[in-house]
DSSP file (Angstrom, degrees, kcal/mol; ACC not computed):
  #  RESIDUE AA STRUCTURE BP1 BP2  ACC     N-H-->O    O-->H-N    N-H-->O    O-->H-N    TCO  KAPPA ALPHA  PHI   PSI    X-CA   Y-CA   Z-CA
    1    1 A M              0   0    0      0, 0.0     2,-0.3     0, 0.0    83,-0.2   0.000 360.0 360.0 360.0 136.2    0.0    0.0    0.0
    2    2 A K  E     -A   83   0A   0     81,-2.6    81,-2.9    54,-0.0     2,-0.4  -0.767 360.0-128.5-119.8 170.6    1.2    3.5   -0.8
    3    3 A Y  E     -AB  82  54A   0     51,-2.4    51,-3.0    -2,-0.3     2,-0.6  -0.986  13.3-153.3-130.2 125.4   -0.4    6.8    0.1
    4    4 A V  E     -AB  81  53A   0     77,-2.9    77,-2.3    -2,-0.4     2,-0.5  -0.861   4.5-160.9-104.0 123.1   -1.2    9.6   -2.5
    5    5 A L  E     -AB  80  52A   0     47,-2.8    47,-2.1    -2,-0.6     2,-0.4  -0.891  10.6-169.7 -99.4 126.1   -1.3   13.2   -1.3
    6    6 A T  E     -AB  79  51A   0     73,-2.6    73,-2.0    -2,-0.5     2,-0.3  -0.949   3.7-158.7-119.0 142.6   -3.1   15.5   -3.7
    7    7 A Y  E     -AB  78  50A   0     43,-2.6    43,-0.8    -2,-0.4     2,-0.5  -0.877  12.4-142.7-113.3 146.3   -3.2   19.3   -3.4
    8    8 A R  E     -A   77   0A   0     69,-2.6    68,-2.6    -2,-0.3    69,-1.1  -0.964  30.6-130.5-103.2 124.7   -5.6   21.8   -4.8
    9    9 A A  E     -A   75   0A   0     -2,-0.5    66,-0.2    38,-0.3    65,-0.1  -0.391  17.4-112.8 -75.1 150.1   -3.7   24.9   -6.0
   10   10 A S    >   -     0   0    0     64,-2.7     3,-1.6     1,-0.1     4,-0.2  -0.430  30.9-109.4 -73.5 156.9   -4.7   28.4   -5.0
   11   11 A P  T 3  S+     0   0    0      0, 0.0     3,-0.3     0, 0.0    -1,-0.1   0.794 120.7  47.8 -59.3 -27.0   -6.0   30.6   -7.8
   12   12 A D  T >> S+     0   0    0      1,-0.2     4,-2.3     2,-0.1     3,-0.9  -0.086  71.1 129.1-105.1  34.8   -2.8   32.7   -7.5
   13   13 A V  H <>  +     0   0    0     -3,-1.6     4,-2.7     1,-0.3    -1,-0.2   0.852  67.8  59.8 -56.9 -37.5   -0.4   29.7   -7.5
   14   14 A A  H 34 S+     0   0    0     -3,-0.3    -1,-0.3     1,-0.2    -2,-0.1   0.822 112.4  38.6 -64.4 -30.0    1.7   31.2  -10.3
   15   15 A Q  H <4 S+     0   0    0     -3,-0.9     4,-0.4     2,-0.1    -2,-0.2   0.863 122.6  40.1 -85.6 -39.3    2.4   34.3   -8.1
   16   16 A K  H >X S+     0   0    0     -4,-2.3     3,-0.9     1,-0.2     4,-0.9   0.874 101.7  67.2 -80.3 -38.7    2.8   32.5   -4.8
   17   17 A A  H >X S+     0   0    0     -4,-2.7     3,-1.1     1,-0.3     4,-0.9   0.882  96.7  53.1 -56.3 -45.7    4.8   29.3   -5.7
   18   18 A P  H 34 S+     0   0    0      0, 0.0     4,-0.4     0, 0.0     3,-0.3   0.826 104.2  58.3 -61.0 -28.3    8.0   31.1   -6.7
   19   19 A L  H <4 S+     0   0    0     -3,-0.9    -2,-0.2    -4,-0.4     4,-0.1   0.776 120.4  26.2 -69.9 -25.3    8.2   32.8   -3.4
   20   20 A H  H <X S+     0   0    0     -3,-1.1     4,-2.4    -4,-0.9    -1,-0.2   0.265  89.3 105.6-121.9   8.8    8.1   29.6   -1.4
   21   21 A A  H  X S+     0   0    0     -4,-0.9     4,-2.8    -3,-0.3     5,-0.2   0.885  79.4  51.4 -62.2 -41.5    9.6   27.1   -3.9
   22   22 A A  H  > S+     0   0    0     -4,-0.4     4,-2.3     2,-0.2    -1,-0.2   0.918 113.1  44.7 -64.4 -42.9   13.1   26.8   -2.2
   23   23 A A  H  > S+     0   0    0      2,-0.2     4,-2.0     1,-0.2    -1,-0.2   0.892 113.8  50.5 -67.8 -38.8   11.5   26.0    1.2
   24   24 A H  H  X S+     0   0    0     -4,-2.4     4,-2.5     2,-0.2     5,-0.2   0.921 110.6  49.6 -63.4 -44.2    9.1   23.6   -0.4
   25   25 A R  H  X S+     0   0    0     -4,-2.8     4,-2.1     1,-0.2    -2,-0.2   0.926 110.9  48.9 -61.5 -45.9   12.0   21.8   -2.3
   26   26 A A  H  X S+     0   0    0     -4,-2.3     4,-1.2     1,-0.2    -1,-0.2   0.877 110.4  53.7 -60.9 -37.0   14.0   21.6    1.0
   27   27 A H  H >X S+     0   0    0     -4,-2.0     4,-1.1     1,-0.2     3,-0.6   0.955 111.0  42.4 -63.7 -51.6   10.9   20.1    2.7
   28   28 A W  H 3X S+     0   0    0     -4,-2.5     4,-2.2     1,-0.2    -1,-0.2   0.818 107.3  62.1 -69.7 -26.4   10.3   17.4    0.2
   29   29 A Q  H 3X S+     0   0    0     -4,-2.1     4,-2.5    -5,-0.2    -1,-0.2   0.831  98.3  57.8 -65.9 -30.2   14.0   16.6    0.0
   30   30 A E  H <X S+     0   0    0     -4,-1.2     4,-1.6    -3,-0.6    -1,-0.2   0.925 109.7  43.2 -61.7 -44.6   13.9   15.7    3.7
   31   31 A Y  H  X>S+     0   0    0     -4,-1.1     5,-1.8     2,-0.2     6,-1.4   0.854 112.6  52.8 -72.0 -35.4   11.2   13.0    3.1
   32   32 A L  H ><5S+     0   0    0     -4,-2.2     3,-0.9     4,-0.2    -2,-0.2   0.936 110.0  48.2 -62.8 -46.1   13.0   11.8    0.0
   33   33 A A  H 3<5S+     0   0    0     -4,-2.5    -2,-0.2     1,-0.3    -1,-0.2   0.840 109.8  52.9 -63.6 -33.6   16.2   11.3    2.0
   34   34 A A  H 3<5S-     0   0    0     -4,-1.6    -1,-0.3    -5,-0.2    -2,-0.2   0.614 113.1-120.8 -77.5 -12.1   14.2    9.5    4.7
   35   35 A G  T <<5S+     0   0    0     -3,-0.9    -3,-0.2    -4,-0.7    -2,-0.1   0.571  87.1 105.6  85.5   8.6   12.8    7.1    2.1
   36   36 A T      < +     0   0    0     -5,-1.8    19,-2.1    18,-0.1     2,-0.5   0.609  66.8  66.4 -98.0 -12.6    9.2    8.0    2.8
   37   37 A L  E     +C   54   0A   0     -6,-1.4    17,-0.2    17,-0.2    -2,-0.2  -0.946  52.8 175.2-109.2 125.3    8.6   10.1   -0.3
   38   38 A L  E     -     0   0A   0     15,-3.2     2,-0.3    -2,-0.5    16,-0.2   0.798  67.3 -12.6 -98.4 -36.1    8.7    8.2   -3.6
   39   39 A M  E     +C   53   0A   0     14,-1.1    14,-2.8     2,-0.0    -1,-0.4  -0.970  59.1 179.2-163.2 154.0    7.7   10.9   -6.1
   40   40 A V  E     +C   52   0A   0     -2,-0.3    12,-0.2    12,-0.3    -3,-0.0  -0.988  18.8 119.6-156.0 148.7    6.2   14.4   -6.0
   41   41 A G  E     -C   51   0A   0     10,-2.2    10,-2.5    -2,-0.3     2,-0.1  -0.869  51.3 -78.9 165.4 166.1    5.3   17.1   -8.5
   42   42 A P  E     -C   50   0A   0      0, 0.0     8,-0.3     0, 0.0     5,-0.1  -0.374  47.8-104.6 -78.7 160.5    2.7   19.3  -10.1
   43   43 A F        -     0   0    0      6,-2.5     6,-0.1     2,-0.3     5,-0.1  -0.296  48.9 -87.3 -72.3 170.5    0.2   18.3  -12.7
   44   44 A E  S    S+     0   0    0      1,-0.2    -1,-0.1     2,-0.1     3,-0.1   0.879 129.3  41.9 -50.2 -43.4    0.9   19.4  -16.3
   45   45 A D  S >  S-     0   0    0      1,-0.1     3,-3.0     4,-0.0    -2,-0.3  -0.918  82.6-153.5-103.0 106.5   -1.0   22.6  -15.5
   46   46 A P  G >  S+     0   0    0      0, 0.0     3,-1.6     0, 0.0    -1,-0.1   0.717  91.1  70.9 -56.5 -20.8    0.1   23.6  -12.1
   47   47 A R  G 3  S+     0   0    0      1,-0.3   -38,-0.3   -39,-0.1     3,-0.1   0.688  91.2  61.2 -67.7 -15.5   -3.2   25.4  -11.5
   48   48 A E  G <  S-     0   0    0     -3,-3.0    -1,-0.3     1,-0.3     2,-0.2   0.474 113.3-118.1 -88.4  -3.3   -4.7   21.9  -11.3
   49   49 A G    <   -     0   0    0     -3,-1.6    -6,-2.5    -4,-0.2    -1,-0.3  -0.662  25.1 -94.8 106.8-159.8   -2.6   21.1   -8.3
   50   50 A A  E     -BC   7  42A   0    -43,-0.8   -43,-2.6    -8,-0.3     2,-0.3  -0.912  22.4-148.7-153.5 172.8    0.0   18.5   -7.5
   51   51 A M  E     -BC   6  41A   0    -10,-2.5   -10,-2.2    -2,-0.3     2,-0.3  -0.985   3.4-163.9-149.6 160.3    0.5   15.1   -5.9
   52   52 A G  E     -BC   5  40A   0    -47,-2.1   -47,-2.8    -2,-0.3     2,-0.5  -0.983  14.9-139.9-141.3 152.0    3.0   13.0   -4.0
   53   53 A V  E     -BC   4  39A   0    -14,-2.8   -15,-3.2    -2,-0.3   -14,-1.1  -0.970  25.9-176.6-117.1 125.8    3.3    9.3   -3.3
   54   54 A F  E     -BC   3  37A   0    -51,-3.0   -51,-2.4    -2,-0.5   -17,-0.2  -0.785  34.2-130.6-121.9 159.8    4.4    8.3    0.2
   55   55 A T  S    S+     0   0    0    -19,-2.1     2,-0.3    -2,-0.3   -18,-0.1   0.706  92.8  28.4 -83.4 -21.2    5.2    5.0    1.9
   56   56 A T  S  > S-     0   0    0    -20,-0.4     4,-1.8   -53,-0.1     5,-0.1  -0.980  70.3-129.3-138.9 152.6    3.0    5.7    4.9
   57   57 A R  H  > S+     0   0    0     -2,-0.3     4,-2.7     1,-0.2     5,-0.2   0.891 111.1  57.4 -62.5 -39.9   -0.1    7.7    5.6
   58   58 A E  H  > S+     0   0    0      1,-0.2     4,-2.6     2,-0.2     5,-0.2   0.907 106.0  48.4 -60.2 -42.8    1.6    9.3    8.6
   59   59 A A  H  > S+     0   0    0      2,-0.2     4,-2.6     1,-0.2    -1,-0.2   0.913 112.3  48.9 -64.2 -42.3    4.4   10.6    6.3
   60   60 A A  H  X S+     0   0    0     -4,-1.8     4,-2.2     2,-0.2    -2,-0.2   0.922 114.3  44.7 -63.9 -44.4    2.0   12.0    3.8
   61   61 A E  H  X S+     0   0    0     -4,-2.7     4,-2.3     2,-0.2    -2,-0.2   0.900 114.8  48.1 -68.2 -40.6   -0.1   13.8    6.5
   62   62 A D  H  X S+     0   0    0     -4,-2.6     4,-1.6    -5,-0.2    -2,-0.2   0.912 110.1  53.1 -64.8 -42.5    3.0   15.2    8.2
   63   63 A F  H  X S+     0   0    0     -4,-2.6     4,-1.0    -5,-0.2     3,-0.4   0.947 112.5  43.7 -56.4 -51.1    4.4   16.4    4.9
   64   64 A A  H >< S+     0   0    0     -4,-2.2     3,-0.6     1,-0.2    -1,-0.2   0.901 110.6  54.6 -64.4 -41.5    1.2   18.3    4.1
   65   65 A A  H 3< S+     0   0    0     -4,-2.3    -1,-0.2     1,-0.2    -2,-0.2   0.801 119.7  32.4 -64.4 -28.3    0.8   19.7    7.6
   66   66 A R  H 3< S+     0   0    0     -4,-1.6    -1,-0.2    -3,-0.4    -2,-0.2   0.411  86.9 124.0-108.9   0.6    4.3   21.2    7.5
   67   67 A D    XX  -     0   0    0     -4,-1.0     4,-2.7    -3,-0.6     3,-0.8  -0.445  59.2-140.4 -68.1 127.1    4.7   22.0    3.8
   68   68 A P  H 3> S+     0   0    0      0, 0.0     4,-1.9     0, 0.0     6,-0.3   0.814 103.3  60.5 -55.5 -30.7    5.6   25.7    3.1
   69   69 A F  H 34>S+     0   0    0      2,-0.2     5,-2.2     1,-0.2     6,-1.9   0.888 110.7  39.7 -65.5 -36.6    3.2   25.6    0.1
   70   70 A V  H X45S+     0   0    0     -3,-0.8     3,-1.4     4,-0.2    -1,-0.2   0.927 114.9  52.0 -74.0 -46.6    0.3   24.7    2.5
   71   71 A L  H 3<5S+     0   0    0     -4,-2.7    -2,-0.2     1,-0.3    -1,-0.2   0.777 115.7  41.2 -62.8 -27.5    1.4   27.1    5.2
   72   72 A H  T 3<5S-     0   0    0     -4,-1.9    -1,-0.3    -5,-0.2    -2,-0.2   0.204 116.6-106.3-109.6  15.0    1.7   30.0    2.8
   73   73 A G  T < 5S+     0   0    0     -3,-1.4    -3,-0.2     2,-0.3     3,-0.1   0.649  83.6 122.9  76.5  15.7   -1.5   29.4    0.8
   74   74 A V  S   <S+     0   0    0     -5,-2.2   -64,-2.7    -6,-0.3     2,-0.5   0.896  85.0  36.0 -71.3 -40.0    0.1   28.1   -2.4
   75   75 A A  E    S-A    9   0A   0     -6,-1.9    -2,-0.3   -66,-0.2   -66,-0.2  -0.958  71.7-171.9-110.6 129.6   -2.0   24.9   -1.9
   76   76 A E  E     +     0   0A   0    -68,-2.6     2,-0.3    -2,-0.5   -67,-0.1   0.709  67.3  15.9 -95.5 -22.3   -5.4   25.5   -0.4
   77   77 A E  E     -A    8   0A   0    -69,-1.1   -69,-2.6     2,-0.0     2,-0.3  -0.997  61.6-172.0-152.8 145.6   -6.6   22.0    0.3
   78   78 A W  E     -A    7   0A   0     -2,-0.3     2,-0.3   -71,-0.2   -71,-0.2  -0.982   2.3-171.1-142.3 155.5   -5.1   18.6    0.5
   79   79 A H  E     -A    6   0A   0    -73,-2.0   -73,-2.6    -2,-0.3     2,-0.4  -0.991  12.2-148.2-142.9 147.2   -6.2   14.9    0.8
   80   80 A V  E     -A    5   0A   0     -2,-0.3     2,-0.4   -75,-0.2   -75,-0.2  -0.975  19.0-178.4-117.4 132.3   -4.4   11.6    1.5
   81   81 A R  E     -A    4   0A   0    -77,-2.3   -77,-2.9    -2,-0.4     2,-0.2  -0.984  28.2-119.0-129.4 140.7   -5.8    8.4    0.0
   82   82 A G  E     -A    3   0A   0     -2,-0.4     2,-0.4   -79,-0.2   -79,-0.2  -0.529  31.9-162.6 -71.6 145.0   -4.5    4.9    0.3
   83   83 A W  E     -A    2   0A   0    -81,-2.9   -81,-2.6    -2,-0.2     2,-1.1  -0.987  18.1-147.3-138.1 123.9   -3.5    3.4   -3.1
   84   84 A H        -     0   0    0     -2,-0.4     2,-0.1   -83,-0.2   -81,-0.0  -0.775  29.1-149.4 -88.4  98.3   -3.1   -0.3   -3.9
   85   85 A E        -     0   0    0     -2,-1.1     2,-0.4     1,-0.0    -2,-0.0  -0.360  15.1-171.2 -70.0 147.7   -0.3   -0.1   -6.5
   86   86 A A        -     0   0    0     -2,-0.1     2,-0.5     2,-0.0    -2,-0.0  -0.993  16.0-141.5-140.3 132.6   -0.1   -2.6   -9.3
   87   87 A L        -     0   0    0     -2,-0.4    -2,-0.0     0, 0.0     0, 0.0  -0.827  14.8-154.1 -95.2 129.0    2.7   -3.1  -11.8
   88   88 A V        -     0   0    0     -2,-0.5    -2,-0.0     2,-0.0     0, 0.0  -0.905  19.1-123.2-105.2 121.2    1.5   -4.0  -15.2
   89   89 A P              0   0    0      0, 0.0    -1,-0.0     0, 0.0     0, 0.0  -0.310 360.0 360.0 -61.5 143.8    3.9   -5.9  -17.4
   90   90 A S              0   0    0      0, 0.0    -2,-0.0     0, 0.0     0, 0.0   0.456 360.0 360.0 -91.1 360.0    4.8   -4.3  -20.7
């Protein structure tokens, strides 16, 4: 089981995100180094939000609660969902 964190971007994400990008990057790098973050990034259109995949629900919730993007209103809403990953042979 993995845990997917999704964010809803604020309407002014293009203006706010650059102001907090360095702190946000440092934040996700901590979880990556700890092995609890597997991947993270915005959707093709950043106004549609972003997502991250975590190894535990606790890591995903802690990440969102302390993320500079959440704390400074770049992301207005977040949700964590359990995900049963499946690998499909090519």
